[in-house]
N, C-alpha and C positions, 0 to 999 in steps of 0.2 A: 411127529410132524403136525403142524397146525396150518390152517388157512387164515391169512391176514388180509383183511379188506382195508385199503388205505383211502382216507378222505383226501380231498383236494389240498387242504391246507398243510397236510404232512409233506406232500411233494413240493409245494411252494416254499415251505420252510427249509427243506433239505432234499434236493433232487437225488442225492446219493442214497436216500432211504431205500430205494429199490434194491440195494445190495447189502442191507444191514439186518436182514431177518434170517440169516444163516441157512439152515436146511429146510426152512418152511416155505409154503406156497404164498404167493402174493396175487391177490385178485384186485384189479382196478375196474370199477364200474365205468361204463362208457360216459356216464354223466360227469365223472371226474375229468375225463379227457376234454369234454366240451367246455367245462369251466376253466380248465387250464388254457384252452384256446382263446378265451376272452381276455386273458391277461398278457398274451404273448407280445402285444405291441406297446405295453407300458414301458417307459424308460426309467424304471426304478428297479430295486432289488427283486421285487415280486415278478416283474416282467422278465428279468434276466433268468430267474429260476424257472419260470414257465417255459422259456425257450430251451433251457438246458434239459428239462424233462422231455420235451418233444424230441430233441436230438438223440437223447439216450434211447427212447422208445423206438425211434426210427432206425437207429443202428441195430437194435436187438431184433427188429422186424426182419432184417436180412437173414437171420438164422432160422426163421420159420414163421408160423402163423401165430399172431397174438391171440387170435380167437381160440386156437387149439391149445396153445401153451408153449412157452420157450424156456429151456433149461437155464437156471441161474447158476452163478459160480458156486453157491453153497449147496447145490444139488436139489434145491426147490424149483418150483415152476412159476413163471409169470404169465398171467392171462388177463385179457381184457374181456369183461363180461357185458354183453349187450342187455339193454333194458327192454322188458316186455310188459304188457298190461297185467299179465299174471302176477307180477311182483307186487302190485298194489294189494292183491288179495291177502297177502301175508300181514298187511298193516292193519292196526285198529281203524275203525271208521273215521275217527278224528284226524288221522294222519293220511287219509286218502286224498289229499290235496296235491296237485301236481307241482312239486317244487324239487330243486336239486337234492336237498337233504333227504326228503322222503323217498325219492327214487333210489338213492344210495342205501337207505335203510331197507327198502324193499328187496334190493339185490342181496344184501347181507342176510336177511331172513330166509330168502329162498335158498341161498347157498348153504346155510346152516341146516335147513330142513331136508335138502336134497342129499347132503353128505353128513348124516348124523354121526358117522363113525370118526370123523375128523373134527377136532375142536376148532371153532371159528372165533376170531377176535377182530373186532372193529376198532381201527386206530384213527383217532382224530384229535386235533389240538383245539377243537371247538368245545368248550365246556358244556354249553347247553345241548349240543348234539350228543355228547356222551351221556347226558342225563336222559335224553329221549331214547337213545339206544338201550340203555339199561332198563327203561320203563317198558320196552317191547320185548325184553328178555334176551338181549344180546350181551355178550361180554365186551365191554368198551374200555379202552385204555388210551392214555395220552402217549404221544411219541416221545420216548425217553432216551433215545440214543445219546443225546448230548446233555442230559440232565445232571445236575450236581445237587446233592441234598443240602439245602441251605443251612440246615442245623449243623452240618459237618463241614461247612465251608472253611477253608484255611483262613485263619485270622491274621496271620503274619506276626503274631506275638505269643510268647509263653512265659511262665514264671517257673523258676527252679530254686530249690533251697541248697545252700552250700555251707560248709563249716565257716565259722567266723574268720579264720585265718585266710581262707580262700577269698572272701570278700575284701579283706584288708589288702591282700596281695594284688587284687584287681586295681584297687585305688593307688597302690604304690607303684606298680609297674605299667599300668595302663592297658592290660590285656590278660586274658586267660585262655588256655587251650579250650576249644569249643567241645562241649559234650556231644556224644554221638546222637544222631537223629535230628539235629537241628538243620532246617533248610537254609540255603544261601540267603543272606540278607534278612533272615528272621530276627525279630527283636526279642531280647531276653531281659527279664527283670530278675536279677539274682538277689536272694534274700538270705540273711544270716539265720540259720536254722534255730539258733538259740535266742535271737533278738530280731523279730520280724520287722522292726523299724530300721534296721541296718541293711539298706538296700542299695542297689546300683542299677542303672538302665544301660543296656548295651545292644550291639547288633553283631550278628555273625558275619564276619568278613571271610567269605569262602576262599579268597585267593591266598590268605595266610593261614586259614584254618583256626582262627582265633575269634573270640568275642571281644569287641573293642568298644570304647565309650561312644555314646551318641554325640554327634557334633554339637558344640555350643553355638547358640545364635549370637551374632555380633551385638554389641551393646546398642547399636542403632536399629537393631531388628532386621528382618528381611522385608525390605521395602516398607519399613516402619511397622511391620507386623511381628508380634511375639506369640510363641506357643502358650496356650492357656492351660494345657493339661499334658499328661505324659504321652497320650496318643498323638496329639498335635506335634509334640517334639519328635516322635518317631517319623511322622509324615514329612516334616521339614528336613529331617536328616536325609531321607532318600530323595526328596525333591531337589535338594541342593547338591547331590552327588552325581557328577557328570559321567561316572563309569556305569551308572545304572540307567539303562536306556528305556525301560518300561516300568511305570509305576501305576498300580491300581489302588484307588482309595474308595472304600465302601463305608457308608454310614447313613444314618437317618438325617432328616432335614435339620439344619442348624448346627451340624458338627464341624463345619468349616472346611469341608472337602475342596470346594471350588475356590474359595477365598485363599486358602493356603497354596493351592496349585498356581493360581494367577500371581500371587505375591512372589513365589519362587521364580516363576517365568519372567516377570518384569525385572526382578533383580538380576537374573542370569543374562537377560537380553540388554536392558538399558544401562545396568550398572557395570557388570563384569564383561559384557560383550562376548560371551561364550557362544551365543547363538545369534544368527542374523535377524531373527524375528520371532515374536511370540504369536502363535496362531491358536486362537480359541474357537472351538466349534461345538455345536450341539445339534441333535437331529431336529429338522423341521418335520415333526412326526406325521406319518411314518417316513422313514428315510426315502428321499427322492420324490415325495409327494409334491404336486404342483402347489404353488403358493396361492392359487385361487384368484378371487376377484377383489382382493384388498386394493384400495385406491393408492395412487402415488407411484413413484419410481421404485426400483428394486430395493434401495435402502429403506424407504418408508414401508415397503411390504415386509421386510425382514425384521424391522424393529420390534414388533410384538413378540416374535419368537426369541430374539436375541437379547431382549431387555434385561433379563436376569444377569447376563454376562456384563452388559454395560454398567449395571448397578454395582457389581463387585469391583470392576475396574475403577469406577469413579470413587468408590469408598477408599480403595487403596491409594489412589492418586491424591485425594484430598488429604489423607493422613500423611502422605509422603511430602506434600507441598509444605505443610506446617513445619516439618523438620528442615527441609532443604531451602525453604523460602523462595521458591520459584514456581511459576505456573506452567503446567504441562498436562492439559487435559487429554482424555483418550483420543479425541479427534486429532490433536497435534501429534500424538504418538503414531496414529495411523498414517497421517500425512508424511511423517518422517520415515515410514516403512518399518518401524519397530514393532508394531502391533497390527494384527489383522483379526477380525471377528467375522465368521461366516458360517453358514449352515453346512452340515456334512454332505449335502447333496453335491457340493462343488468339489469334493475331495477325490471322488472316484476317478481313476485314470491318471492322476498326477503322481509325480515323485516329489517328495518333500524332504530336501536335504538341509542340514544345519539350522533346524528350527526347534523351538520348544513348543510342542503340539499338545494342547489340552482338549480332550473330548469329554464334555459334560453330559450328564443324563445318559450315560452309556448303558444303563440297565434296560433301555428301550430297544436295544439292538439285538439282533439274532446272532448266534455264533458265526454264521457265514458273513454277516455284515461286519462284525468285529474283525474277522480275518481280512476282509477287503480293506479295512482302514489301516490295520497294523502293517499290512504288506505294502502300504504306500510310503512307509517311513524310509527315508533315504539316509545316506551316510552322514553321521554327525548329529542326527535328530534324536531328541528325547520325547517320548510320548507318555502322557499322563491321562488315565481314564478314571472318571469319578462317577458315582451313582449310588442310588439307594435301591437295592433289589426288592424292597417291599412297596415301592412307589412306581408302579409300572403302568404305562398307558397303552402299550402294544397288546392287542387282544390275543395274540398267538404266542406270546412268551410269558413266563411267570417267574417267581422268585428263584426257581431252580433251573429253568431252561434258558434264561437270558444270556446274552453274549458276555456280559461283564463277569458273572460268576463262573462261566465256562473258561474265560481267559485266566481268572485267578487260579483255578485248579490246574490248568494246563501249564502255567508258567511258574508254579511255586517252587520247582527244583532248579530253576535257571539262575545263573550268576548275574546276568544283566537285568534281572527283574526283581521287583520288591512289591510287597503288598502291606497295607495297613488298614485295619478295621477301626473306625472311630465310633464310639458309642455315646460320648458325653456331648450334649448340645451346649453351644456357647453363644448362640445368636442373642438370646435374652432369656431371663428367667421365665417369662410368659411363654416364649416359643418352646423352651424345654418342657414345661408342664404340658403344653398342648400336644407335643410329639409323644409324650408318655401316657397321657390320660385320654386323649380323644381317639 
């Protein structure tokens, strides 16, 4: 058994963390309760989580005294520890400044010294606070209940070697029985074991149990866009497949994640009329944050946040216009009701049916925020989430704990979901060099 002291950001990240430490004890310093109280009126994800924590603790309080300790389902105890001046005596002189972090550290040190027979672990998602905790002699850890090792993240693709006759048979009959262990909608590059240049690219069709060819892009392209490499071909294949309701695209800057998704969405909406509308969204970071004191109306306030989306749409439309010889800018598509571009703040509470929904910069979302968004999806809607797990602005998630990588791992065995990792930059030679060298 161990004593775990939880920081405020752990509970704001996942209110259910209270029940995820098995048979161990959980100690919550009263300072954490005070900090949670300051967030309870916020109308964003943090505020909602703060209110949930308060409700959970209030419900548990009915079973006994939080000051004495309440039994948890895993046989551990939950207790709220009051702060006293004595706790500062455990801290080095430099940290005897009255702040929330220092109060929490003081409680942790006192708890460790009062119960030396029970190992104590301080859990926080604040990197600097973990460093401070380690410096004063505490065992400090990140909250890892929803972490995915980024190095082991499901890539969505694999390569296998087959005999030459098997590769020839694939080309002649258009399919092969899928080898065991391949996930639904996983892409496979099959290669001749005796001739590595004799290859084919295909996807596992779980419904038939076969690996089948990747779909060919029409000669006019997808909204005049063509795949520039194998991974982009994989991405367009699942983006254009209406039976796949959830697509995740992960890759560094310049790999074409957002551009491919928007091109497929425009094609499916404006050309094939499969979906009523293309809805493109991205976090006004953090999710739910007030737009502040930017001048102008709501559209002018949103423009700095949504400009990357506007740029991608304009690029595609300008290329499409040269082929179709008609003018239809994104504002006209918006006026026609075919395109909508808005921040994720506006999606909570809605039901989104029959739409092609793209969520850009999804790596900045927590697992709970991702769940909130995906559960908004109504009948007939396809959702595409794109992002770069190494380019994160949210201080409380990282490449392993963000919602995008969490979603990839959770859905990798589902028939209605597909994932592609893009590695090759196609924005420009300079952009590719910058992404690799800087």
